[in-house]
N, C-alpha and C positions, 0 to 999 in steps of 0.2 A: 470601507473595504479595501483590503489588500487587492493592488492589482493581480489580475489572474491570467497566468500562461494557458494556451488553449487546450494543455492536457490537465488544466484545473478547473475548465470552465464550467464544468458539472456542478461544481458546489456553489456557484453564483446565487443560487436562489435562498443559501441559507444566510442565517443573521449575521450581523457584522461584531464585532470585537469587543463585546462588553458581555459581563456574565449574566445580565438580568434578561438580555434578549438570547443569549444561548441557553440559560436553563429555561425561560420560556417553551423554545423548540425543542427541548429535551422530556417534555411532558410525556410520560407512559416508557420512557425508554431504561429500562435495567442493565448493573453493571453485572460481572460474572458473579457476583454472590446473591443475586435476586432483589438489589436495593435499589430504589431510584436513584438515578443518575442527577446527579448535581455537580456544575464546575464551580470551583472555589478557587479563591487566592491560597496559594501553596502555603500550609503550615509549616511553621518552623517546629517540629517536633521529631523529626528523623524516621518517621514512617514512608515505608517506600511507596512508590506510585501505584504498583500493581495490590499491593496488600491493603492500601487506603480505599483502593476503588473496589476491591472484592469485600471488605469489612463495613466499610461506612457508605457506598455507594459516590464517594466523592472523588471528582478527577481533578487533580491540582492543575490549575489554569493560568498562565500569566498572559494576561490580555494584550499587553504591550511587546508579546514575543510572538512572531509568526509562527515558529515550530509549535508552540503550544495550540496557538490558534488553530491551525490545520488539525491538528490531533483532535481538537474539540468537532472539529467539521466532519472529520470523519466517523466520530460517534454517530454524528447525527444521519449521516448517509448510509453508514452500513452499523446499525445498531447490535444485530444479532451477531455479526462477526467480532466486533469489537468485545461484547462480552464473552463469547467463546474463548477470543485470546486470554482474557482476563482470567475465566475460570480455569484454562489449561495452564497458565502459569503457576497458579497456587495448587493445582494438582500435582502438579510436576516438582514443586517445592515439598509439597506434604509425603510425595512417594519417595523423595530423595532422601529426605530429613535432612538437608543440608543447604546453606546459602548459594552454593556454588552452582552456576546455571545449567552448564551440561547441554548437550547437543540440540534438543527439542525445544529449550527455551531460547537457545542462541537463534535457532531458526524461527521462532513465533516473533523474537525482537527483530530479526532482520526484516521479516517480511511487515512487520508493523511499520519500521522506519521506512522501506524502499520498496516495499512489494507492487507488483503490478499484475493485473488480471489480463489473460489473453484468453477472449470467449470467443467460441465457434469456429476456431481456427482448423482447417482440414488437417487430418492426420499426418499427411505427406508433408505438407508445409511444416508441422510441428518439427517432423524429422530434419527438414533442411535447415529451420532456426536453430535446432540443437547443434548442427553439423557446423553453424555459424554462415552458412551459405546466404551471407545476407543479399547480396544482389539476385539471387533466384526469387528470395521472398520479397524484397521491397522495389525491386525495379522490373523482374521478368514477369512475376506474377502479381503487379500490383493491382491491377484491376480485379482479381479474383480476390486478393486479400481485403480489398475494400468491402468488396459485395458479401464477405464472409465474415468477417473477424472485426471485433470489437476490443479496444485497448482502453482499460480502466486504472489511473493511478491510484493505490490504494494507500502508499506509505505517505506519512505526513511529512517525513523529513523530504523526500523527492519533492513533495509539492513546495516546499519551503525553497529547496535548490532551483525550482523552477521559474521562481520569480527572478533570477539572475542565472540563467542558463548557462552551462560552461560545456567546452568540448569534452567528451568522456563521460559526462552525467549518465549513469547507468542504473538500471533499476534490477531487481530480482522478481522474475517471471513466474506463476503458475498456468496452465491451461486448464481451463473449465469449457463445460458445455456453455451453449448460448442459453439463455435463463436467467433465473435472479440468481446474482452474484453474491448478496448478502446470506442466503442462505446455502449456497454452496461453499463458500467460505468458512461459515459457522461449522458447518458438518467437518469439514478438513480439519479446522484448527481442533475441534473436538475429540478426534479419533485418530488422524494419521501421527505416527512415528516421525515427525519431519526431521530433517538435518540440513544445515545451510546449503550443502551440494544439490539437495533436490530442485533448488530454483535455478529458471534458466537465466543468465545473464542476458540483459536487453539494453541495448544503448538508446535511451528515450528519444534523443532529437533524431532518431531513425525512423520513428512512428509518424505514417501520414498525417499530417497537419500539425506536426510539432513545431516545424519551422518552414518557412518558404523555402528554404535554401535546399531540402530534400526532394523538391520538385524534379531537381537537376539529377539524372541518373550517376552522374561523376562524383556525388556528396557522397556516395556509399563504397567510393575507392580511399578514402581516408581511414587508414588503418589506425590511426589513434583513437577511434571510435570502433570501426568495425574489423576487430582483430579476427585473424584467421585461428581456427581452433588449433590448439596445441596437439600436437602428436605423442 
């Protein structure tokens, strides 16, 4: 098992990086086309990731590659959301009748790679976060934040990056209600006309528990990570 950052710790119960174990855990999960999910060695046939998953149920997975492994674990953790992502990609391709990505597919890909769910955050605190009032949220209201809000990293590329975190590591967040994250994300991906700017930039190492250093209020004074909102 790849060593897990605290923000990736919820993935610890899932299986190690071998196809047999991953496929055993995937029993009952379907991709966006309704076919049984199977993790496979990437075939050399030129078929794209999303189209392959939709048409065959196969998700190309290099088990010696952390990025692919985390993608597989997110499929296991959030099967409805990942299936909805896959289905929406194909819907958008069909509607556009072109290989060009377009803003919806750009947004879906961005969230798939580096998305974060902020669940249960009070509305006024959401406004403060959107305004980049980092100290208000993470320092002055830290106790309230811890009591109300749960952060979940969805993006598999972010989990890969968290294995060796660096200053400025940033996710793209959505605000959801407390409750079933998988169901809410699946609904969002199925219906919302998302664009990349809909997501809230979130410095991942500012999340309480992401690093011991952020227990010190001065941590949030570092503008390399906690940038003021542009005028």
